[in-house]
ZAMARGU-4260 file (C-alpha; in steps of 0.2 Angstrom, whole numbers, plus 5000, padded with zeros to 4 digits):
<rodrens>
0) 5546/4755/5597 | 5559/4769/5596 | 5547/4780/5586 | 5533/4777/5599 | 5544/4783/5613
5) 5550/4798/5603 | 5531/4803/5600 | 5527/4800/5619 | 5542/4811/5624 | 5537/4825/5612
10) 5519/4825/5619 | 5526/4826/5636 | 5537/4841/5632 | 5522/4850/5624 | 5510/4846/5638
15) 5523/4853/5651 | 5525/4869/5640 | 5506/4871/5639 | 5503/4868/5658 | 5518/4878/5665
20) 5515/4896/5669 | 5525/4909/5658 | 5539/4917/5667 | 5536/4935/5671 | 5550/4947/5665
25) 5557/4958/5677 | 5570/4972/5679 | 5579/4979/5694 | 5578/4995/5703 | 5594/4997/5713
30) 5594/5010/5727 | 5610/5016/5735 | 5606/5030/5747 | 5617/5037/5760 | 5610/5042/5777
35) 5596/5030/5775 | 5601/5014/5784 | 5587/5006/5793 | 5573/5016/5784 | 5559/5009/5774
40) 5559/5014/5756 | 5544/5012/5745 | 5543/5009/5726 | 5527/5017/5718 | 5519/5017/5702
45) 5503/5028/5698 | 5503/5033/5716 | 5501/5015/5722 | 5515/5006/5732 | 5522/4991/5722
50) 5535/4985/5735 | 5545/4990/5750 | 5562/4986/5757 | 5573/4991/5772 | 5589/5000/5767
55) 5604/4991/5774 | 5622/4997/5771 | 5615/5010/5760 | 5607/4997/5748 | 5590/4990/5743
60) 5584/4981/5727 | 5567/4979/5719 | 5563/4966/5706 | 5550/4974/5696 | 5538/4967/5683
65) 5541/4974/5666 | 5526/4985/5661 | 5519/4987/5643 | 5523/5006/5643 | 5537/5017/5648
70) 5529/5024/5663 | 5536/5034/5678 | 5540/5026/5695 | 5541/5034/5712 | 5553/5031/5726
75) 5547/5036/5743 | 5557/5036/5759 | 5551/5039/5777 | 5553/5058/5781 | 5551/5064/5763
80) 5537/5076/5758 | 5534/5068/5741 | 5541/5054/5730 | 5556/5055/5719 | 5550/5051/5701
85) 5560/5043/5688 | 5559/5033/5671 | 5566/5016/5670 | 5563/5011/5651 | 5559/4993/5658
90) 5578/4990/5661 | 5589/4989/5676 | 5592/5006/5684 | 5602/5012/5699 | 5597/5027/5710
95) 5611/5035/5719 | 5612/5049/5731 | 5609/5055/5749 | 5592/5053/5758 | 5594/5070/5765
100) 5594/5078/5748 | 5582/5068/5737 | 5581/5081/5723 | 5600/5077/5719 | 5597/5058/5717
105) 5605/5052/5701 | 5597/5039/5690 | 5608/5028/5679 | 5603/5016/5665 | 5588/5025/5658
110) 5589/5035/5642 | 5572/5043/5645 | 5578/5048/5662 | 5593/5056/5654 | 5582/5066/5643
115) 5572/5072/5658 | 5588/5077/5667 | 5593/5087/5652 | 5577/5096/5651 | 5577/5100/5670
120) 5595/5106/5669 | 5590/5118/5654 | 5575/5124/5664 | 5585/5127/5680 | 5599/5136/5670
125) 5586/5147/5661 | 5578/5151/5678 | 5594/5156/5686 | 5598/5167/5671 | 5582/5176/5672
130) 5582/5178/5691 | 5599/5187/5689 | 5591/5200/5678 | 5585/5213/5689 | 5578/5224/5675
135) 5565/5211/5670 | 5548/5210/5677 | 5543/5194/5686 | 5528/5191/5675 | 5540/5192/5660
140) 5552/5179/5668 | 5537/5167/5671 | 5531/5169/5653 | 5548/5164/5647 | 5549/5149/5658
145) 5532/5144/5653 | 5536/5145/5635 | 5552/5135/5638 | 5540/5121/5644 | 5528/5123/5630
150) 5541/5122/5616 | 5548/5106/5623 | 5531/5098/5623 | 5526/5105/5606 | 5542/5099/5598
155) 5542/5081/5606 | 5524/5076/5607 | 5527/5057/5607 | 5541/5058/5621 | 5535/5052/5638
160) 5546/5066/5645 | 5536/5079/5636 | 5520/5072/5644 | 5528/5073/5661 | 5534/5091/5658
165) 5516/5096/5653 | 5509/5088/5669 | 5523/5094/5680 | 5521/5112/5675 | 5503/5112/5672
170) 5500/5126/5685 | 5509/5138/5673 | 5496/5135/5659 | 5478/5140/5656 | 5465/5127/5650
175) 5467/5133/5632 | 5486/5131/5632 | 5485/5114/5639 | 5471/5109/5627 | 5483/5115/5612
180) 5497/5104/5618 | 5486/5089/5621 | 5478/5090/5604 | 5496/5091/5596 | 5501/5075/5605
185) 5485/5066/5599 | 5488/5073/5581 | 5506/5066/5582 | 5500/5049/5588 | 5481/5046/5591
190) 5485/5029/5599 | 5498/5035/5612 | 5493/5035/5630 | 5504/5038/5645 | 5499/5041/5664
195) 5505/5059/5663 | 5496/5063/5648 | 5480/5055/5655 | 5482/5065/5671 | 5485/5081/5661
200) 5469/5078/5652 | 5459/5075/5668 | 5467/5091/5675 | 5462/5102/5661 | 5444/5095/5661
205) 5443/5100/5679 | 5451/5117/5676 | 5438/5120/5662 | 5424/5116/5675 | 5430/5129/5688
210) 5433/5144/5677 | 5424/5161/5678 | 5406/5159/5671 | 5404/5141/5678 | 5393/5136/5692
215) 5402/5133/5709 | 5406/5116/5715 | 5399/5113/5732 | 5408/5104/5746 | 5408/5102/5765
220) 5423/5102/5776 | 5426/5103/5794 | 5432/5119/5803 | 5445/5118/5817 | 5432/5113/5830
225) 5427/5098/5819 | 5410/5106/5814 | 5405/5104/5796 | 5405/5120/5785 | 5396/5119/5768
230) 5401/5131/5754 | 5384/5134/5747 | 5376/5138/5764 | 5390/5150/5768 | 5389/5158/5751
235) 5370/5161/5751 | 5366/5179/5749 | 5384/5186/5749 | 5399/5188/5739 | 5411/5174/5744
240) 5430/5171/5741 | 5436/5153/5743 | 5454/5155/5747 | 5465/5140/5745 | 5481/5142/5755
245) 5493/5134/5769 | 5503/5140/5783 | 5519/5133/5776 | 5516/5142/5759 | 5527/5158/5758
250) 5517/5166/5744 | 5501/5163/5753 | 5507/5172/5768 | 5513/5186/5757 | 5496/5187/5749
255) 5487/5187/5766 | 5488/5206/5770 | 5479/5210/5753 | 5465/5197/5757 | 5464/5205/5775
260) 5462/5222/5768 | 5448/5217/5756 | 5439/5208/5770 | 5440/5223/5782 | 5434/5235/5768
265) 5420/5226/5762 | 5414/5213/5775 | 5400/5224/5782 | 5394/5226/5764 | 5391/5208/5760
270) 5409/5201/5757 | 5415/5185/5766 | 5429/5173/5764 | 5431/5154/5767 | 5449/5149/5769
275) 5453/5131/5764 | 5470/5125/5771 | 5482/5113/5763 | 5490/5110/5780 | 5493/5094/5788
280) 5498/5101/5805 | 5483/5108/5814 | 5493/5118/5827 | 5503/5127/5813 | 5487/5130/5803
285) 5479/5139/5818 | 5495/5148/5823 | 5495/5156/5805 | 5477/5161/5806 | 5480/5170/5822
290) 5497/5178/5817 | 5490/5184/5800 | 5474/5190/5807 | 5463/5180/5796 | 5446/5182/5805
295) 5435/5173/5793 | 5429/5155/5792 | 5442/5142/5790 | 5441/5123/5785 | 5453/5109/5782
300) 5454/5090/5781 | 5472/5091/5785 | 5477/5081/5770 | 5490/5093/5763 | 5490/5092/5744
305) 5477/5078/5745 | 5464/5091/5751 | 5447/5085/5744 | 5440/5103/5741 | 5456/5107/5732
310) 5454/5092/5720 | 5437/5098/5715 | 5444/5115/5710 | 5459/5107/5702 | 5471/5117/5713
315) 5489/5113/5708 | 5498/5127/5716 | 5493/5139/5730 | 5488/5153/5734 | 5473/5152/5722
320) 5455/5158/5725 | 5438/5158/5717 | 5426/5172/5719 | 5408/5166/5720 | 5391/5176/5718
325) 5374/5168/5717 | 5381/5151/5715 | 5392/5156/5700 | 5411/5158/5699 | 5413/5176/5694
330) 5432/5177/5695 | 5448/5167/5698 | 5465/5170/5707 | 5463/5188/5712 | 5477/5196/5722
335) 5480/5213/5729 | 5473/5228/5720 | 5464/5216/5708 | 5455/5208/5722 | 5450/5224/5730
340) 5444/5231/5713 | 5434/5216/5708 | 5426/5214/5725 | 5420/5232/5724 | 5414/5230/5707
345) 5404/5215/5711 | 5396/5224/5726 | 5392/5239/5715 | 5404/5250/5725
</rodrens>
């Protein structure tokens, strides 16, 4: 009888083990932010909100399911322009800082985040050193900083930090340089995938699609009056510059006089411009158009960096532009004298 009871007990235990749901492993994201009480903080991954909490006495805690890969998370607070991104290594981490200075937030507990911090500090130190050198041309400074990023990615192909660096500074590289780094990563580990690597691959594919010599990508966006403007219709029978900019972008505003000069010189000879704004504030957008004397057609969906036309043309920084003739992209990212000369050459002047 005792043997029978033991068998029944063992079967009951096995049955319970088979029918009970496996426990989900989690880790904690502890948030400690000054000047944030009463505000809602959002935990994101891959651009999607995973959870939210109201900060009380500077603190909030997220219990987060362990994911299979060491991917980046984002912390977003009301009033911030963009999320603060960080690695967790799927272990408990603590984020400490001041809500009014998100760039200075400190992440404790993640070795991967420590490597990212070390790289960022090395980049910032090099940038400060270069900026202090008044004898060096800005183009040479930019090239040195670009190579600093390239070398890190090349030397650490399987490190998720390297994939982040490649995507974070993608604007500095041409499609061929990005392809070289991506191929080196796949050569080091053909099975390796991270979100930043996938986004870099998607970005370079879009970049290759909008280089000089490729057909233009058509789009329609509304002007300030809410009337739709279609690129292909505006470009028909003329040389058209698609100019991606924003009222809040200092470099864009500095470049505007050169664009105005080209427009004034060649507009009567068949040159036109379509301004595509990365603004979110309509009043600021229209005020900048007025102040800078931008008398051509302007459109915007007022989605900032989420501008749909910008996504089609893989715009990762502004100002950028594409010169279009007969439905083809004939040049990219022209400024100042280079813009003036190329417009004249395309018009046969």
